[in-house]
C-alpha positions in Angstrom: 88.4 106.9 193.2 88.3 106.6 197.0 88.6 109.9 198.8 89.1 110.1 202.6 88.1 113.4 204.0 89.5 114.2 207.5 87.2 116.9 209.0 86.8 116.8 212.7 83.7 119.0 212.6 80.8 119.1 210.1 77.9 121.5 209.8 75.8 120.2 212.7 78.7 121.1 215.0 80.3 124.3 213.6 78.8 127.1 211.5 82.0 128.1 209.6 82.5 128.8 206.0 85.5 126.4 205.8 83.3 123.5 207.1 80.6 124.3 204.6 83.2 124.2 201.8 84.5 120.8 202.8 81.1 119.3 202.8 80.2 120.9 199.4 83.4 119.4 197.9 82.6 116.0 199.3 79.1 116.1 197.8 80.4 117.3 194.4 82.9 114.5 194.3 80.2 111.9 195.3 78.0 113.2 192.5 80.8 112.4 190.1 80.7 108.8 191.2 83.6 108.9 193.6 83.6 107.0 196.9 83.8 109.7 199.5 84.1 109.0 203.3 84.3 111.9 205.8 86.0 111.0 209.0 84.4 113.3 211.6 82.9 113.6 215.0 79.6 111.7 214.9 76.7 114.1 214.5 73.8 111.7 214.3 71.7 110.0 217.0 72.5 106.5 218.1 75.8 104.6 218.0 75.9 103.6 214.3 79.5 103.9 213.0 78.5 105.4 209.7 75.8 107.5 208.2 75.0 108.1 204.5 73.9 111.6 203.4 73.8 113.2 199.9 75.9 110.3 198.6 78.7 110.8 201.2 79.6 108.3 203.9 80.2 110.0 207.3 82.2 107.8 209.6 82.2 108.6 213.3 85.8 108.7 214.6 84.4 109.8 218.0 80.9 110.2 219.2 81.7 113.5 221.0 84.1 116.3 220.1 87.0 114.9 222.0 90.2 116.1 220.3 92.8 113.6 221.7 90.7 110.6 220.7 90.0 112.0 217.2 93.7 112.6 216.5 94.8 109.2 217.8 92.3 107.2 215.8 92.7 108.9 212.4 96.0 107.2 211.3 94.7 103.7 211.9 91.4 104.3 210.1 93.1 105.7 207.1 95.6 102.9 207.1 92.9 100.3 207.2 90.6 101.9 204.5 93.5 102.9 202.1 91.9 105.8 200.2 93.4 106.9 196.9 93.8 110.4 198.3 93.4 112.0 201.8 91.7 115.4 201.9 92.1 117.1 205.3 91.3 120.3 207.0 93.5 122.0 209.6 90.9 122.1 212.3 92.8 121.5 214.5 96.2 121.8 212.7 97.2 118.7 214.6 94.6 116.8 212.5 96.8 117.4 209.5 99.7 115.7 211.2 97.5 112.7 212.1 96.2 112.6 208.5 99.8 112.8 207.2 100.7 109.6 209.2 97.6 107.8 208.0 98.1 108.8 204.4 101.8 107.7 204.5 100.8 104.3 205.7 98.1 104.0 203.1 100.5 105.3 200.5 98.1 108.1 199.5 98.9 111.7 198.9 97.7 114.3 201.4 95.9 117.4 200.2 94.9 120.0 202.8 92.1 122.5 202.2 93.2 125.5 204.2 90.2 127.8 204.1 91.6 130.5 206.4 88.9 130.6 209.1 90.2 127.7 211.1 91.2 128.2 214.8 95.0 127.8 214.5 97.3 126.7 217.3 101.0 126.0 217.8 101.0 123.2 215.2 100.0 125.5 212.4 103.5 125.8 210.9 104.1 122.0 210.7 100.5 121.6 209.4 101.3 124.0 206.5 104.6 122.2 205.6 103.7 118.5 205.7 101.0 118.1 203.0 101.7 117.2 199.4 99.4 120.0 198.4 97.8 122.9 200.3 94.7 124.4 198.7 93.4 127.8 199.5 90.2 129.5 198.3 92.0 132.7 197.3 95.4 134.2 196.8 95.0 136.1 200.1 94.8 132.8 202.1 97.5 131.2 199.9 99.9 134.0 200.9 99.0 133.4 204.6 99.7 129.7 204.3 103.1 130.4 202.6 104.0 132.7 205.5 103.5 129.7 207.7 106.1 127.7 205.7 104.3 126.1 202.8 106.2 126.4 199.5 104.9 128.1 196.3 105.0 124.8 194.4 103.0 123.0 197.1 100.2 125.6 197.3 97.4 126.4 194.8 94.1 128.2 194.7 90.7 126.5 194.1 87.9 128.9 194.6 84.4 128.4 195.9 81.8 127.4 193.4 78.3 128.5 192.3 75.6 126.6 190.6 75.1 128.2 187.2 72.1 126.0 186.3 70.4 127.2 189.5 71.2 130.8 188.6 69.6 130.4 185.2 66.5 128.6 186.7 65.5 131.2 189.3 63.4 134.1 188.1 64.5 137.7 189.1 62.5 139.2 191.9 62.7 142.5 193.8 62.9 146.2 193.0 66.4 147.0 194.3 69.0 148.4 191.9 71.8 148.0 194.4 72.4 145.1 196.8 74.8 144.1 199.5 74.8 140.8 201.4 76.7 139.5 204.4 76.3 138.6 208.1 75.7 141.9 209.8 78.4 142.0 212.3 81.2 144.6 212.9 83.3 143.0 210.1 80.6 143.8 207.6 81.7 147.4 207.5 78.3 148.4 206.1 79.0 152.0 207.1 81.0 152.5 203.9 78.1 151.2 201.8 75.6 153.4 203.5 77.8 156.5 203.3 78.3 155.9 199.6 74.5 155.6 199.1 74.0 158.8 200.9 76.3 160.6 198.6 74.5 159.1 195.7 71.1 160.2 196.9 70.4 162.5 194.0 70.0 159.5 191.7 66.9 157.4 191.7 67.8 154.0 193.3 66.5 151.4 195.7 68.9 149.2 197.7 68.6 145.9 199.5 70.7 144.5 202.3 70.6 140.7 202.7 71.7 139.1 205.9 71.2 139.3 209.6 73.4 139.7 212.7 74.1 141.6 215.9 74.8 144.9 214.1 71.6 144.9 212.0 69.7 147.4 214.2 72.7 149.8 214.3 73.0 149.7 210.5 69.3 150.4 210.2 69.6 153.3 212.5 72.6 154.7 210.5 70.5 154.4 207.3 67.8 156.4 209.0 70.3 159.0 210.3 71.6 159.4 206.8 68.0 160.0 205.6 68.1 157.0 203.2 66.2 154.7 205.4 63.2 154.7 203.1 65.4 153.6 200.2 67.3 150.8 201.9 65.5 147.6 202.7 66.9 145.2 205.2 65.4 141.8 204.4 67.3 139.6 206.8 68.5 136.1 206.1 67.3 134.6 202.8 67.5 131.2 201.2 69.9 130.7 198.3 67.1 130.8 195.8 65.8 134.1 197.3 69.2 135.6 197.1 69.7 134.6 193.5 66.3 136.1 192.6 67.3 139.5 194.2 70.8 139.4 192.6 69.3 138.7 189.2 66.9 141.7 189.6 69.6 144.1 190.8 72.2 146.0 188.7 75.1 146.4 191.2 76.5 144.4 194.1 78.6 146.3 196.7 81.1 144.5 199.0 82.7 146.3 201.9 83.5 143.6 204.5 86.9 143.9 206.3 87.7 140.1 206.3 86.7 137.6 203.6 88.6 134.4 202.8 86.5 134.1 199.7 83.7 136.5 198.8 81.0 133.9 198.2 78.0 136.2 197.9 79.9 138.5 195.6 80.7 135.5 193.4 77.0 134.5 193.2 76.0 138.1 192.4 78.5 138.3 189.6 77.2 135.1 188.2 73.7 136.7 188.3 75.0 139.6 186.1 75.6 142.2 188.8 78.3 144.8 188.3 80.7 144.2 191.3 82.0 147.1 193.4 84.5 146.1 196.1 86.0 148.3 198.8 89.6 147.1 199.1 90.5 145.7 202.5 93.9 144.3 203.4 92.4 141.2 205.0 89.8 140.5 202.3 90.1 138.5 199.1 87.0 140.1 197.6 88.9 142.3 195.2 90.4 139.2 193.6 87.0 138.5 192.0 86.7 141.9 190.2 90.4 142.3 189.1 90.6 142.3 185.3 86.8 142.1 185.0 85.2 144.7 182.8 82.0 144.7 185.0 84.0 145.2 188.2 85.4 148.1 190.2 87.7 148.5 193.2 87.4 151.4 195.7 89.2 152.5 198.8 86.7 154.9 200.3 82.9 155.6 200.4 83.6 158.5 197.9 85.2 156.0 195.5 82.3 153.7 195.9 79.9 156.5 194.9 82.1 157.2 191.9 81.9 153.5 191.0 78.1 153.5 191.3 78.0 156.3 188.8 80.3 154.5 186.4 78.4 151.2 186.8 75.2 152.9 185.6 76.9 152.9 182.1 76.8 149.2 181.9 73.7 147.3 180.7 71.8 145.0 182.9 72.3 141.3 182.9 70.6 138.4 184.6 73.4 135.9 184.1 77.1 136.4 183.3 78.3 133.4 181.2 81.9 134.3 181.9 81.4 133.1 185.5 81.1 129.5 184.2 84.6 129.0 185.4 83.2 129.1 189.0 80.5 126.5 188.2 80.6 123.5 190.5 81.4 121.2 187.7 84.4 123.3 186.6 85.7 123.7 190.2 85.3 120.0 190.8 87.6 119.4 187.8 90.1 121.6 189.5 90.0 119.6 192.7 90.6 116.4 190.7 93.6 118.1 189.0 95.0 118.9 192.4 94.6 115.3 193.5 96.3 114.1 190.3 99.2 116.6 190.7 99.7 115.4 194.3 100.2 111.9 193.0 96.7 110.3 193.2 95.4 108.1 190.5 92.1 109.7 189.5 89.7 107.3 187.8 87.6 108.7 185.0 83.9 109.4 185.4 81.6 106.3 185.2 80.7 105.4 181.6 77.0 106.2 182.3 77.9 109.9 182.5 
């Protein structure tokens, strides 16, 4: 199957979770043997029209981040290449309208991955209404897209994915019983986590905070003020393998961030066997991952987080949770292919060699 991905920006230009998700989906589809072309702003040196990377073809619609030229060229490129399905991102929302025109000429369905962290503008309502399907990473974002005018029938959820084989292959490492991980900005709301730990000081535990950011020093000072600085280690940014090793060694993962379109680190931690504790936030989808999970708790205050830490101690330790196989990349890629099929695309089977 030929998949045309309309994504104005890719990782070299923008450090955004929605961008990372788009490229991960493109790589996963290419690994299945599908022909994937990403129509983007050129990020490589020189004037070559295309660049191959991780099995994906990147095609430069423009060589600089010029919005009008990008929007104007997309319809003709899609019409000429005639992909079986067009997969677009609303960055900017007007790109969805350009993709709609190109997909219509190519007689291909349009599927839009609306992650929720895109910078939206006055075209956002039209962009939500014109696709054949709008995919969100969580029910939280799905509701937001529906508020913009998308119908219930045209919207669905496909979550982020984790690599379960990678989880199983990395050895546990670290002494922490409790772990939290996120970019350490104001939205991390790490105050709730630290206050809960301070209330839990009578128990023997060690905690690790993974991640860096502008508020790291302030959070370290708060831990010291709460007299738990010697029991909370701030380790900064870590590779995916390092994070997995720490999650597999820990018993509990605590999530307190105020905004999360999809709680990616929580998902990895659950796959690594952690008991999940989520402080409910109206603008965060993190609680969706622990709803109806035995090894999961929701809280609404630092005091309730402390209570959940106490309750979590009753659960045995795991280094992998097989129930998280539904979030494995292979299973999530199947869900993307089902969305394409439901939108009207003809999805070819895997190559016989697989």
